[in-house]
PAKEGU-994117 format. One record per residue (C-alpha): residue number from 0; x, y, z; residue in one letter. Coordinates in nm, 4 decimals, padded with zeros to 6 digits, always signed. Layout:
! residues N
i, xx, yy, zz, aa
NUM, X, Y, Z, A
...
//
This chain:
! residues 403
i, xx, yy, zz, aa
0, +00.0000, +00.0000, +00.0000, M
1, +00.1630, +00.3241, -00.1136, H
2, -00.0809, +00.5711, +00.0453, D
3, -00.3405, +00.5186, +00.3141, F
4, -00.4874, +00.6552, +00.6351, D
5, -00.5604, +00.4236, +00.9246, L
6, -00.7838, +00.5341, +01.2094, N
7, -00.8734, +00.3174, +01.5061, I
8, -01.1197, +00.5152, +01.7129, G
9, -01.1047, +00.2821, +02.0092, E
10, -00.8384, +00.0192, +02.0628, L
11, -01.0084, -00.2817, +02.2169, S
12, -00.8728, -00.5502, +02.4496, K
13, -00.6706, -00.3099, +02.6621, I
14, -00.7170, -00.1713, +03.0112, E
15, -00.8221, +00.1899, +02.9620, G
16, -00.9094, +00.3955, +02.6540, K
17, -00.6773, +00.4598, +02.3618, A
18, -00.6924, +00.5326, +01.9896, S
19, -00.4581, +00.5510, +01.6929, L
20, -00.4191, +00.7556, +01.3748, T
21, -00.1697, +00.6670, +01.1014, V
22, -00.0863, +00.8361, +00.7727, K
23, +00.1283, +00.6679, +00.5070, V
24, +00.2430, +00.8509, +00.1925, E
25, +00.4655, +00.7034, -00.0808, N
26, +00.5328, +00.3952, +00.1349, E
27, +00.6590, +00.6138, +00.4193, E
28, +00.4945, +00.6416, +00.7627, V
29, +00.4420, +01.0169, +00.7901, K
30, +00.2330, +01.0140, +01.1057, E
31, +00.1738, +00.7627, +01.3864, C
32, -00.0154, +00.8928, +01.6868, R
33, -00.1007, +00.6636, +01.9763, F
34, -00.3388, +00.8538, +02.2020, K
35, -00.4549, +00.7764, +02.5536, I
36, -00.8094, +00.9143, +02.5471, D
37, -00.9165, +00.8689, +02.9069, E
38, -00.9557, +01.2205, +03.0383, F
39, -00.7358, +01.3442, +03.3208, K
40, -00.8816, +01.2688, +03.6628, R
41, -00.6476, +01.4983, +03.8608, F
42, -00.5616, +01.2493, +04.1333, Y
43, -00.2475, +01.4377, +04.2343, T
44, -00.4667, +01.7434, +04.2892, Q
45, -00.7381, +01.5447, +04.4690, A
46, -00.5004, +01.3942, +04.7266, I
47, -00.3829, +01.7347, +04.8522, R
48, -00.4986, +01.7945, +05.2075, G
49, -00.5991, +01.4309, +05.2588, K
50, -00.4847, +01.2469, +05.5700, D
51, -00.2094, +00.9920, +05.5054, V
52, -00.4171, +00.7083, +05.6536, L
53, -00.6971, +00.7720, +05.4025, A
54, -00.4635, +00.8170, +05.1059, L
55, -00.3998, +00.4514, +05.0040, P
56, -00.7682, +00.3631, +04.9732, Q
57, -00.8257, +00.6812, +04.7727, L
58, -00.5452, +00.6233, +04.5230, T
59, -00.6366, +00.2562, +04.4862, S
60, -00.9310, +00.3877, +04.2812, R
61, -00.6927, +00.5074, +04.0100, I
62, -00.7129, +00.1637, +03.8478, C
63, -00.9964, -00.0831, +03.8852, G
64, -00.8114, -00.4004, +03.7941, T
65, -00.4707, -00.3238, +03.9516, C
66, -00.6026, -00.1243, +04.2460, S
67, -00.4021, -00.3275, +04.4978, N
68, -00.0782, -00.2233, +04.3260, A
69, -00.1671, +00.1431, +04.3896, H
70, -00.2775, +00.0573, +04.7426, L
71, +00.0549, -00.1080, +04.8294, L
72, +00.2686, +00.1558, +04.6582, C
73, +00.0863, +00.4391, +04.8373, A
74, +00.1283, +00.2591, +05.1706, I
75, +00.4989, +00.2194, +05.0981, K
76, +00.5360, +00.5933, +05.0228, A
77, +00.3502, +00.6964, +05.3400, V
78, +00.5575, +00.4599, +05.5549, E
79, +00.8746, +00.5998, +05.3994, D
80, +00.7661, +00.9552, +05.4807, A
81, +00.6715, +00.8679, +05.8407, L
82, +00.9750, +00.6383, +05.8862, Q
83, +00.7580, +00.3374, +05.9715, I
84, +00.9034, -00.0099, +05.9370, K
85, +00.6349, -00.2773, +05.8942, P
86, +00.6750, -00.6192, +06.0526, S
87, +00.8129, -00.9167, +05.8643, E
88, +00.4675, -01.0776, +05.8703, Q
89, +00.3126, -00.7643, +05.7187, T
90, +00.5634, -00.7689, +05.4335, E
91, +00.4891, -01.1366, +05.3654, I
92, +00.1129, -01.0784, +05.3591, L
93, +00.1534, -00.7806, +05.1257, R
94, +00.3640, -00.9971, +04.8982, K
95, +00.0906, -01.2625, +04.8837, L
96, -00.1749, -00.9979, +04.8185, L
97, +00.0306, -00.8661, +04.5269, N
98, +00.0929, -01.2181, +04.3946, F
99, -00.2836, -01.2649, +04.3800, G
100, -00.3060, -00.9451, +04.1764, L
101, -00.0333, -01.0594, +03.9348, I
102, -00.2039, -01.3972, +03.8802, I
103, -00.5490, -01.2461, +03.8202, R
104, -00.4403, -00.9469, +03.6146, D
105, -00.2012, -01.1371, +03.3884, H
106, -00.4734, -01.3993, +03.3363, A
107, -00.7220, -01.1255, +03.2452, L
108, -00.4808, -00.9845, +02.9905, H
109, -00.3654, -01.3118, +02.8359, L
110, -00.6914, -01.5088, +02.8274, Y
111, -00.9478, -01.2317, +02.7744, I
112, -00.7566, -00.9675, +02.5764, F
113, -00.4824, -01.1512, +02.3867, V
114, -00.6088, -01.5064, +02.3339, M
115, -00.8893, -01.4102, +02.0907, P
116, -00.6315, -01.2508, +01.8582, D
117, -00.4100, -01.5592, +01.8784, I
118, -00.7103, -01.7759, +01.7824, L
119, -00.8336, -01.5237, +01.5198, R
120, -01.1696, -01.4587, +01.6845, V
121, -01.3146, -01.1316, +01.8061, D
122, -01.3849, -01.2306, +02.1654, S
123, -01.3370, -01.5115, +02.4130, I
124, -01.7172, -01.5462, +02.3944, L
125, -01.6735, -01.6840, +02.0430, E
126, -01.4658, -01.9814, +02.1556, L
127, -01.6380, -02.3117, +02.0807, D
128, -01.7039, -02.5181, +02.3917, E
129, -01.7480, -02.8214, +02.1660, N
130, -01.3887, -02.7814, +02.0492, N
131, -01.1737, -02.9586, +02.3088, S
132, -00.8822, -02.7145, +02.2848, Q
133, -01.1008, -02.4047, +02.3051, E
134, -01.3099, -02.5574, +02.5840, H
135, -00.9871, -02.6196, +02.7774, Q
136, -00.8801, -02.2575, +02.7293, I
137, -01.2134, -02.1353, +02.8664, L
138, -01.1887, -02.3641, +03.1696, D
139, -00.8293, -02.2572, +03.2271, D
140, -00.9147, -01.8864, +03.2021, A
141, -01.1748, -01.8989, +03.4768, F
142, -00.9708, -02.1331, +03.6984, A
143, -00.6545, -01.9213, +03.6883, V
144, -00.8392, -01.5923, +03.7388, K
145, -01.0350, -01.7456, +04.0271, S
146, -00.7187, -01.8625, +04.2029, A
147, -00.5683, -01.5136, +04.1841, G
148, -00.8931, -01.3594, +04.3071, N
149, -00.9168, -01.5978, +04.6015, N
150, -00.5559, -01.5405, +04.7083, L
151, -00.6160, -01.1638, +04.7140, S
152, -00.9481, -01.2031, +04.8954, K
153, -00.7983, -01.4111, +05.1756, V
154, -00.5024, -01.1755, +05.2191, M
155, -00.6729, -00.8411, +05.1684, G
156, -01.0469, -00.8890, +05.2135, G
157, -01.1332, -00.8247, +04.8462, R
158, -00.9634, -00.8955, +04.5167, S
159, -00.9801, -00.5249, +04.4253, V
160, -00.9750, -00.2241, +04.6592, H
161, -00.8642, -00.4550, +04.9432, A
162, -00.9812, -00.3116, +05.2794, P
163, -00.7397, -00.4929, +05.5174, F
164, -00.3943, -00.3534, +05.4183, P
165, -00.3132, -00.0258, +05.5909, A
166, -00.0229, +00.1984, +05.6804, V
167, +00.1819, +00.0039, +05.9358, G
168, +00.0187, -00.3347, +05.8877, G
169, -00.3202, -00.4994, +05.8403, F
170, -00.6468, -00.3949, +06.0080, T
171, -00.7584, -00.7582, +05.9873, K
172, -00.5331, -01.0619, +05.9508, L
173, -00.6090, -01.3483, +05.7114, P
174, -00.7720, -01.6673, +05.8368, D
175, -00.5015, -01.9331, +05.8405, Q
176, -00.7634, -02.2092, +05.8141, K
177, -00.8097, -02.1023, +05.4513, L
178, -00.4436, -02.1503, +05.3570, F
179, -00.4751, -02.5216, +05.2838, H
180, -00.7508, -02.4681, +05.0276, S
181, -00.5517, -02.1843, +04.8702, L
182, -00.2472, -02.4073, +04.8284, V
183, -00.4624, -02.6805, +04.6768, K
184, -00.6237, -02.4388, +04.4307, E
185, -00.2881, -02.2910, +04.3312, L
186, -00.1399, -02.6359, +04.2733, E
187, -00.4448, -02.7328, +04.0672, N
188, -00.3958, -02.4455, +03.8217, I
189, -00.0282, -02.5202, +03.7515, R
190, -00.1091, -02.7455, +03.4517, P
191, -00.3299, -02.4688, +03.3088, A
192, -00.0505, -02.2132, +03.3479, V
193, +00.1966, -02.4488, +03.1802, L
194, -00.0456, -02.4839, +02.8879, R
195, -00.0670, -02.1032, +02.8712, L
196, +00.3112, -02.0725, +02.8621, I
197, +00.3260, -02.3239, +02.5769, K
198, +00.0683, -02.1291, +02.3736, I
199, +00.2700, -01.8076, +02.3929, F
200, +00.5992, -01.9885, +02.3503, Q
201, +00.4731, -02.1144, +02.0136, E
202, +00.3081, -01.7861, +01.9097, C
203, +00.4681, -01.6472, +01.5931, D
204, +00.3973, -01.2741, +01.6350, F
205, +00.7305, -01.0958, +01.6099, H
206, +00.8695, -00.7443, +01.6335, L
207, +01.2182, -00.6732, +01.7611, E
208, +01.2823, -00.3260, +01.8933, R
209, +01.5912, -00.1837, +02.0581, D
210, +01.4905, -00.0286, +02.3899, T
211, +01.6087, +00.0022, +02.7490, D
212, +01.4505, -00.2283, +03.0067, Y
213, +01.3739, -00.0978, +03.3555, V
214, +01.2329, -00.2828, +03.6582, A
215, +01.2430, -00.3099, +04.0376, L
216, +01.4341, -00.6308, +04.1100, I
217, +01.5200, -00.8200, +04.4278, D
218, +01.6592, -01.1679, +04.4922, E
219, +01.3202, -01.3417, +04.4860, E
220, +01.1401, -01.1281, +04.2272, L
221, +00.8838, -01.0199, +04.4868, S
222, +00.7629, -00.7151, +04.2847, F
223, +00.7671, -00.5052, +04.6030, L
224, +01.1323, -00.4600, +04.7038, K
225, +01.4816, -00.4280, +04.5629, G
226, +01.6734, -00.1861, +04.3426, C
227, +01.5939, -00.0360, +04.0060, I
228, +01.7811, -00.2151, +03.7301, I
229, +01.8211, -00.0470, +03.3906, K
230, +01.9869, -00.2862, +03.1508, N
231, +02.2993, -00.3615, +03.3600, E
232, +02.2904, -00.0458, +03.5740, E
233, +02.1684, -00.0454, +03.9359, T
234, +01.9850, +00.2551, +04.0811, I
235, +01.8475, +00.3056, +04.4324, A
236, +01.4679, +00.2903, +04.4121, C
237, +01.4418, +00.6187, +04.6071, Q
238, +01.6075, +00.7885, +04.3091, N
239, +01.3694, +00.6500, +04.0481, Y
240, +01.1843, +00.9767, +03.9998, G
241, +01.5068, +01.1682, +03.9365, I
242, +01.5667, +00.9778, +03.6133, Y
243, +01.2098, +00.9982, +03.4785, L
244, +01.1829, +01.2622, +03.2071, D
245, +00.8341, +01.3898, +03.1218, K
246, +00.7393, +01.3910, +02.7556, V
247, +00.4436, +01.6139, +02.6711, V
248, +00.2359, +01.4461, +02.3999, I
249, -00.0039, +01.7168, +02.2746, P
250, -00.2546, +01.4729, +02.1225, Y
251, -00.2695, +01.2418, +02.4288, S
252, -00.4348, +01.3045, +02.7633, H
253, -00.1544, +01.1218, +02.9453, A
254, +00.1985, +01.2491, +02.9963, V
255, +00.4629, +01.0199, +02.8522, G
256, +00.7992, +00.9412, +03.0096, Y
257, +01.1504, +00.8490, +02.9122, K
258, +01.4150, +00.7150, +03.1503, F
259, +01.7503, +00.8929, +03.1434, M
260, +01.6237, +01.0621, +02.8255, D
261, +01.5874, +00.7292, +02.6428, R
262, +01.2797, +00.5281, +02.5489, I
263, +01.2378, +00.2458, +02.7973, H
264, +01.0040, -00.0460, +02.8540, M
265, +00.8762, -00.1553, +03.1909, T
266, +00.6663, -00.4640, +03.2685, G
267, +00.6929, -00.8408, +03.2438, A
268, +00.9338, -00.8486, +02.9481, L
269, +01.1661, -00.6051, +03.1252, A
270, +01.1515, -00.8074, +03.4476, R
271, +01.2345, -01.1375, +03.2781, L
272, +01.5026, -00.9851, +03.0599, N
273, +01.6689, -00.8476, +03.3714, L
274, +01.5962, -01.1176, +03.6293, A
275, +01.4880, -01.4545, +03.4885, S
276, +01.7501, -01.6068, +03.7194, D
277, +01.5478, -01.4829, +04.0190, K
278, +01.2410, -01.6911, +03.9326, L
279, +01.1227, -01.9637, +04.1687, N
280, +01.3189, -02.2878, +04.1280, I
281, +01.0081, -02.4891, +04.0314, R
282, +00.9188, -02.2275, +03.7726, T
283, +01.2679, -02.2345, +03.6224, K
284, +01.2521, -02.6119, +03.5927, E
285, +00.9046, -02.6447, +03.4418, D
286, +00.9366, -02.3419, +03.2111, A
287, +01.2975, -02.4033, +03.1107, K
288, +01.2252, -02.4362, +02.7380, E
289, +01.0343, -02.1080, +02.7283, A
290, +01.3019, -01.9359, +02.9361, L
291, +01.5599, -02.0130, +02.6677, K
292, +01.3962, -01.7315, +02.4672, L
293, +01.5068, -01.4723, +02.7262, F
294, +01.6536, -01.2170, +02.7211, P
295, +01.4416, -01.1196, +02.4211, S
296, +01.3946, -00.8048, +02.2149, R
297, +01.0680, -00.9335, +02.0645, N
298, +00.8049, -00.7136, +02.2279, I
299, +00.5399, -00.9841, +02.1772, F
300, +00.7346, -01.1927, +02.4297, H
301, +00.5862, -00.9633, +02.6942, N
302, +00.2862, -01.1996, +02.6788, N
303, +00.5069, -01.5048, +02.7306, L
304, +00.6830, -01.3254, +03.0160, A
305, +00.3462, -01.2617, +03.1825, Q
306, +00.2533, -01.6294, +03.1546, A
307, +00.5833, -01.7285, +03.3165, I
308, +00.5268, -01.4711, +03.5914, E
309, +00.1909, -01.6322, +03.6698, I
310, +00.3737, -01.9615, +03.7294, L
311, +00.6374, -01.7877, +03.9411, H
312, +00.3793, -01.6195, +04.1654, T
313, +00.1829, -01.9444, +04.1975, V
314, +00.4947, -02.1384, +04.2992, D
315, +00.6218, -01.8717, +04.5380, R
316, +00.2773, -01.8376, +04.7005, S
317, +00.2565, -02.2147, +04.7562, V
318, +00.5988, -02.2058, +04.9238, E
319, +00.5021, -01.9207, +05.1556, I
320, +00.1546, -02.0461, +05.2441, L
321, +00.2830, -02.3963, +05.3200, S
322, +00.5038, -02.2685, +05.6030, S
323, +00.3388, -01.9418, +05.7118, L
324, +00.1983, -01.9272, +06.0640, S
325, -00.0084, -01.6155, +06.1368, I
326, +00.0569, -01.4457, +06.4677, K
327, -00.1766, -01.1882, +06.6143, D
328, -00.0339, -00.8384, +06.5753, E
329, -00.1630, -00.4851, +06.5413, K
330, -00.0463, -00.2292, +06.2851, P
331, +00.2549, -00.0205, +06.3857, V
332, +00.1314, +00.2918, +06.5705, P
333, +00.1240, +00.6024, +06.3517, I
334, +00.2894, +00.9281, +06.4571, V
335, +00.1976, +01.2027, +06.2139, R
336, +00.4862, +01.4303, +06.1176, K
337, +00.6281, +01.6181, +05.8223, A
338, +00.8266, +01.4216, +05.5691, G
339, +00.8839, +01.3205, +05.2106, I
340, +00.8286, +00.9594, +05.1123, G
341, +00.8694, +00.7491, +04.8021, M
342, +00.7241, +00.4163, +04.7051, G
343, +00.8261, +00.1989, +04.4113, V
344, +00.6619, -00.1337, +04.3283, T
345, +00.6111, -00.3558, +04.0260, E
346, +00.2477, -00.3476, +03.9135, A
347, +00.1405, -00.6052, +03.6523, P
348, +00.2078, -00.3553, +03.3717, R
349, +00.5415, -00.2382, +03.5135, G
350, +00.7073, -00.0039, +03.7602, T
351, +00.4751, +00.2174, +03.9662, L
352, +00.6169, +00.5264, +04.1402, Y
353, +00.4760, +00.7453, +04.4191, Y
354, +00.6327, +01.0514, +04.5817, K
355, +00.4497, +01.2288, +04.8654, L
356, +00.5171, +01.5439, +05.0667, S
357, +00.3412, +01.5421, +05.4056, I
358, +00.2993, +01.8217, +05.6615, D
359, +00.3388, +01.7965, +06.0383, E
360, -00.0307, +01.7085, +06.0806, E
361, -00.0031, +01.4124, +05.8421, G
362, -00.1796, +01.5838, +05.5522, K
363, -00.0606, +01.5491, +05.1943, V
364, +00.0955, +01.8698, +05.0592, I
365, +00.1871, +01.7392, +04.7156, N
366, +00.2042, +01.4068, +04.5389, G
367, +00.3536, +01.2651, +04.2224, D
368, +00.2200, +00.9403, +04.0748, I
369, +00.3772, +00.7819, +03.7672, V
370, +00.1992, +00.4756, +03.6294, V
371, +00.3506, +00.2090, +03.3996, P
372, +00.1323, +00.2965, +03.0991, T
373, +00.2629, +00.6533, +03.1012, G
374, +00.6167, +00.5207, +03.0971, Q
375, +00.5413, +00.2728, +02.8186, N
376, +00.3369, +00.5167, +02.6088, Q
377, +00.6273, +00.6551, +02.4043, V
378, +00.7567, +00.3029, +02.3393, G
379, +00.4130, +00.1723, +02.2420, I
380, +00.3845, +00.4417, +01.9777, E
381, +00.7351, +00.3660, +01.8506, R
382, +00.6556, -00.0056, +01.8333, S
383, +00.3398, +00.0579, +01.6301, I
384, +00.5398, +00.2833, +01.3967, Y
385, +00.8094, +00.0181, +01.3490, E
386, +00.5476, -00.2545, +01.2972, Y
387, +00.3634, -00.0597, +01.0261, I
388, +00.6915, +00.0340, +00.8594, K
389, +00.7932, -00.3343, +00.8429, A
390, +00.4530, -00.4615, +00.7239, N
391, +00.3342, -00.2252, +00.4514, L
392, +00.2848, -00.5288, +00.2279, N
393, -00.0177, -00.6359, +00.4358, K
394, -00.3712, -00.5170, +00.3716, N
395, -00.5211, -00.2570, +00.6019, K
396, -00.7613, -00.4935, +00.7808, D
397, -00.4832, -00.7369, +00.8662, E
398, -00.2548, -00.4541, +00.9776, L
399, -00.5290, -00.3074, +01.1962, T
400, -00.5901, -00.6393, +01.3694, N
401, -00.2218, -00.6996, +01.4346, E
402, -00.1718, -00.3492, +01.5726, I
//
């Protein structure tokens, strides 16, 4: 196609609202605009004057599906500002809550959003229950999502907007009598997750793009602690915001970001490219063939990386739950005072960053919240541009679907 315009008014199968306009002239991509259309909600303005204890539940409403990532990151920032050190048990329970989020959210993305495109249907609702393979995929989708939901419910009280986690600890501790059934359910979904890994291991979508990879990494790939790793460079997580460069995108409602003035990618592909050696030992053994593909520059391997992360969080949760004994403890007492705090965690889509300034009464003066999609926005647009440039031989309908 020598000349064409391509307009996608609403990109489907994503979390949020986005659109795309493309203009090609004389076999050259003249314009490629990826736009986040969801209007600004002014959360950083809304949190001003709010008490630090109320803040995490407020900011958890930023995202419906990954609300617990915002909840935990906000808690981390408040505790940093108030110099509160949570107990070891609290950190373990938060880890399990976040693992539940990773399992459920990755399953939502892979089964509900991506799988229809792999199978060349419009929606998971079009899968044929009389076809044994498609029936299995449907069963697997609901089983894996349910396991992630249940893990989050037991740890946090709800799978989204969890009410139990709080600054300094948990307002209500999980019922240990439920741990055995959780372990059983998690073990039962392992075969389904291995089937999911195999599907994305064999998927032939391909686009290599040179980019920096950035993620919060620790020795067990907990998603909640560690240092920032950029390619082979290590950065203290408290300094994350220093290296984020805002990119104003006039046609998008969301601010974009670069890292150290370079396009970067954050999320599952970044995490596995930087830390596949940190995966759980069972995961490394059972996913060893798929792991041979990493590190990878194929951006479609982000889906495979998510599938492997589901297995990792399942295996790590089983390990923890099998030996965890809950002891009765109250949250650490809060002393309100002035301070500046930062929180960095790995949400399902990538690195999430909070910075809060708090006055002596424990009220928020200012806040900065940088979500993964904002950081990936510039790279997403570049990837679409590169994909169109490399596939101008395809017809517009096929190109639209693959975008």
